[in-house]
N, C-alpha and C positions, 0 to 999 in steps of 0.2 A: 591451829592446825599443826600436828606433829610432823617431824621431818619425814617419817615413813609415809604419812598420808600425802604430803606434798610431792614426794618422789613418785608415789603411785599415780597421782593426778597428772604429773608431767608425762609419765610414761603412757598414760591413757590418751592424753592430748596429742602426743606424737604419733601414737598408733592410729589415731583417727584422721590423720593428714593423709590424703590420697596419694597413691604412687602414680601421679598423673604424667601425661605426655609433657606437661610444662617442665616438671622436675627432670625428666629424662633429657629434654632438650638442653636445659641449663647444664647438666652434667657433661653433655657433649661439647658445650661452649668453653667452659672454664678448664684451666690447666689441671690435668690429673682428675678431672671430674669433681673437684672440690670447690665448694662455694658456701657462703654464709647467707642464710635467709634473713630478710628484714620484715618485721611485722608478721612473723610466721603464724601467730595464733589469732590474728585479726579475723573477725567473722562478719559475715553479712546475715544479720539475724542469727538463725540457728545453723547456717551452712558455712562451710569453709569459703573464704574469699575466692573470687574467680580469677585471680592472678597471683603468680608466685614472683616475688621481688628478691633480689639477691646482689651480693657483691663478691668479687674474687679476683683472680688474676687471669689474664689472657696474654700469652707470650710474656709472662712475668710482669705485666703492667696492671695496676689496679683498674678494674672495670665494673661498671654497674650494669644490671640487666633486669628486665622483666619479661615474664612469659605468660600469656593468657592461658587458662586452664579450660579447654573445651569440655573436659570431663566434668566440670562443676557448673551447673546452670547454663550449659552451652557457652560458657565464657562471657556471659552478659555483662555489659558495662553499667556501672552505677556509681553512687557516691563512695561506696567502700573501696571498690577497685581503684577508682580515680585517686583516692587518698593515698593508697599504697604506691601508685605510680608517681604521683606528685612528690612523695617522700624521696623516691629514688632521684628524680630530677633535681630536687632541692639539695640533696647530698652531692650530686655530681657537680652542681654549680659551685658549692662551697669548696670542694676538693679538687676540681679540675680533672675529672676522669671521664672517659668515654662511656656512652650509654648504648646498650643494645636492646631493642624492642622485638619481642617475638609475638606476632599477631596470629590469633586463632580464635575467633569469636563470632557468634551469630548476630551480634548487635547489642543494642541497649536493653536494660530492664524495662519491660513494657509498663510495669506497675509503678515505676518511678517518674514517669511523665517528664515534665520540664527539669526535674532534678537530674535525670540522666543526661539531658542535653547540656545542662550546666557542668556536669562531670566531664563530658567531652571537651567543653569549652576551656575548663581549667587546665587540662593537660595539654591541649593544643597551645595554649598561651605559654605554659612552662617549656614546651618543646621549642617554640619560637624564640623565647628568651635565651635558650641554650645554643641556638644556631650560631655557628661561627666561633663559639667559645670552646666546646668539646666536640669531638666526633660523635655523630649519631648514626647508628646503622639499624635499619628495619628488616626483619626477616618475616615474610608473608608465608607462614607455615600451614594455613588453612584458609578460612574465610576472613577477609578484611574488606568491609564495604562501608559505604556512607561516610560518616564522620571519622570512623577508624581509618579509612583510606586517606583522609585529609591529614590526620596525625602521622601516619606512616610516611606520607609524601614529604613531610618537613625534614626528613632525615637526610644525611649526605649521601648515603648509598642504600638502595633497596634491592633486597635479594628475594626473588620470587621462586617458590618451590613448585614443582610440577603438580598440576591438577588443583592448584590453589585459586581463590577467587580474589580479585583486587580491582575494585571499581567504586565509583560514587553513586551513580544512579542507574546504570544499566550494565548487565553482564556482557553486553555486546561491545562494550567499550574496549579499545585496544589497551594492552598492558605495556606499551612502549616505554613508560616511565620507569620500569624496572631497570636497575643497573646491571644485575647479574642474574642468571637463571640456574637453579639447582634441581637435581633429580630427587633429593630427599633431605631429611633433617640432617643426616651426617654430613652431606656435601655442603649444605647451607652453612652449618656452623663452621666448617673448615674455611669457607669463603670469608666469614666474618673474621676469623683469625688472620687470614692472608691480608685482608684490607687493612686491619688495624696494625699490621706489621710495618706499613708504610707511613702511618699518620702519628703525629705526636699526641700525648695525652690531652693536650689543650692548646689554645692559641698562643700561650706564652712559653711552651716547651719546645724542645727540638726533637725531631724523629731520631730513632736509634739507627746507628750505622750497622751495616752488615759486612760480612767478609767480601773483599773485592774479588770478583771473578771476571777476568777479561772477556770482552764480547765474543760471542759465538760467530763463526763464519756465516755470513748471510748476504744475499743479494739485496735484502731490504735495508735501506739506509739507517733506519732507526734500530732494527734488531742487530745490525752489525755495529752498532755504537754502544748501546747500553750493556750493563753487565749481563753475562750469559744467564739465560733462563730467569731473568728478573722481571720481565714485563708482565703485568696484569691488566689486561684490557677491560675497560668499563663500557657499558652501553653499546655493546657489540652489535645488537640487532637493530639499532636505529641510526639514522644519519651516517651511513656507511662510507660516504665520501671523505669523512674525517675520522681518524682513529684517535681515541683518547685512552689514557690509562696511567698507572703508576709504574715506575721502574727504578732501577738503581744505576748510578754512574760513579764509579770509584767507591762503591759501597754506600754512597749517600742516596737517600730517597728523593725522587723528583717526579713531577707530573710531566707527561709526554703528550703533545698534540702533533699529529701527523696527517697531512693531506694525502690522499691516495688516489691514483688514477684507475684503480681496478674496477670500481663501481660505475663511475660516470664519465669516462674518457678524459679524466684530468680536471674535471670541474667539481666544485663543491656546492651542495645544495642548502637550502634554508634550514632544514631539519638538522643537518650536520653542524651548521653555524650555531644554532641554539644549544646543541649538545656541547660543543666546544666552549661556549660562553659559560654554561653552568659549571663545567669542569674547571675552567680557569679561576672562577670565583671560589670554588672548593679549595683548590691548591693555594690561592692567595690567603684564604681565611686561616690556613694553618702553616703559612710561610714555606710551602714546598716550592722550590724553584721550578719554573716552567720552561721546558725545552721544546721548541717548535721546529719540526722538520717540514720544509715548504717545497712542494712540487705540484703546482696547480696552475691551470689556465685561467682561473677566475671563477666567478659565479655561474651556476648553471641557469641559463635563461629559459624558464618554462612558463606555463600558464599561471602557475602559482606565484611566480615573480611579479607578473603583471597585476595581480591582486594586492601587491604591496607587502606580502608576508616576507619575501626575501630581503627587502629593503630594511624591514624591522629586524630580521635575524642578523644581518650584517652589522646593523647599528648596535645590537646587543653584544655582538662579538667584539667589535672595536672598543665598545664601552668597557667590557669586562677586562680586556687587555690593558687599556690605558689607565684604569683605576687601580689595577693590581700593582702593589708595591713590593712584592717579592721579587727575587731574581728572575730575569727573563732573558733567554738567549734564543735567537732565531738562526736557523741554518738553512740556506737555500741549496737544496740538493739537486734541483732540476729547474723547472719553470716557476717564476714568480711574476705572473702576468696580471695587470689590472687590479681587480678587487682583491686578489690573493696577496699581491704585494701590500696594498693598503691595509688589509686586515691583520697580516701576520708579521710584516717587516718594517713598514713605514713608522714615522714618528707618531702616527695615530695610535699605534699599538705600544709605543714607548718601550722597545726592547733596550736592555742595557748593552748587549753586544749583538752584532749581526756578522755571521760568517757565510761564506759562499764557496761552493766547489767550483773549480775552473771552468767546467763545461755548462754551468748553469746559465739560464736566460732570464734577463730582467727587463721588462718593458711594459708599456701601457696597453699594447695590442698583440694578439697572437701573430707570429710571423706570417702565417698564411693570409691574414687579414691586412697586416701592415704593408706587405709587398704589393697588394692590390692598389694601394694609394701611393706609397713612396716610390715604387718602381714601375709605375704604370707605363711609361714610355718604353722601358726596357722589355716589359712583357709584350707590348704591342709590336716591338721590333723582333719578337720571336725568341728571346732568351728563355732558357728553361726555368719554369717556376720553382722547382725544387732546389736548384742551384741558387736562385735568388733568395729563397727562404733561409738557406744555410748561411748565405753571406749576411743577411739581415741579423741573424741570430749571433753570429761571431763578431760582427762589426758594431751595429747599433745597440744590440742588447747584451753586450759582454759584461760580465760582472766587474771586469777591470774599469769600465766606464763609471759604474756606480761607486767603486772603491775610490776612484780618483776624485769624486765629488763628496766623499766622506759618508756615503749612505751604506756602505759595507765596511766593517772594521778590518777584516782580513780575508784573504782567499786561501783556502787550505785544501790539501789533497784528502780525498775520502778516508784513507787510512790514518790520517792525523786527527780525525774528528774526535775520537774518544779521549785522547790525551789532552787535546785543546779544551774540551769541556771539563775535564777534571781540574785542570789549572784555573780555568774561568770560574768554576763554582767555588773553588777555594778563595779566589779573590773576592767574589761577591757574597761570601758568607757573612761578611760584616756590613752588608748594605743597610743603610738606615735612610728612611724617607720621611719628611715632615709634609703632611698633606694640608690642603686648604681647610680652613675652619668652616665647615658646613654640615648640615644633618645628613644629607645623602644626595646623590644624583638622581635624576628622573629616569624612568624606563621608557623605551620607545612605545608609542601608542599603536 
């Protein structure tokens, strides 16, 4: 074949490639809209393959991505599509680069039968092998149901676009497993960029530093500590009694866990505990320091707790903290009562450093309850309950008592928190931990 004929065929093949939504989405994702397709001319019989796979840079870092083409055979999954996606996973494993999956497909190729099921199985296995090795982000840009939903759920962060479908067996299922919610493709791709800016390329790399911006003035303990406008909240719509997200302190990327009294009168629920456990494991996988701001009266006792789910959730939370070998710092900004102290501060969660604000309260019972038992005689004698509660907090539950026993490493003023964390993170940056030789821990039943 002559050079002119080869050139003509190349141009024809390129012109036959669809100007699909998939390619447009990838252009939104990669820096300057520039990317390199992988297996560009691979076909499924006479048709173009139902997925576009590529590599390029996101925030200047090499990144792999695949985007299902709803314009081609409804994005149907089959052997050929799976082979392209598996190639991306294989390259990511070899080079240690993040993977972004953009899902938009009506399901499997009906005519492929069990081959289509094996196709799903092969990429689910590949995604599982990559978990904890490189960051994986799923964007649900259309329909993602059945086995595709299982694949997407294996990622570290799930971004769900408005009017998309994301479920396994029933469209009535809640989509609470989504990490972030986007209005459209453009916002979803920007969210991917934002998330990847906090994470390293892989579990052996370090996250990039950003310019240090002193904390903004805020009544919120966490927002008044982390670098200004650096907080990116994750899973905002679920487990609202605990806030999780990425932030920067002194320019360094960290994971933040914060109990909040806004939703449940100072208690945290089982859903929030599970959310925090998942986030702690994500941060630990990529060695992001975990900063925990504690102000909680403990576990929310509801009917759900009586069924055992809260016991399981708290067990998952303490297990996630105790197994995490990344740097961990807990700051008691208000109450650390009962289960809240156990889960976030005590040796069960194994923090490297514990700080407390002077007005914080540390105890096994809420002052209102404790006074009923400890000061019963004084109550019966007519002393004011509120006065006794304040006395109990300042005497029996003072952070200075905990510090005297070595349970709190230092008591600091609120305005000292950011500087204290910056110096502590510098110290802990060289932390190294040798764990016990075992396959893994069990999970709560």
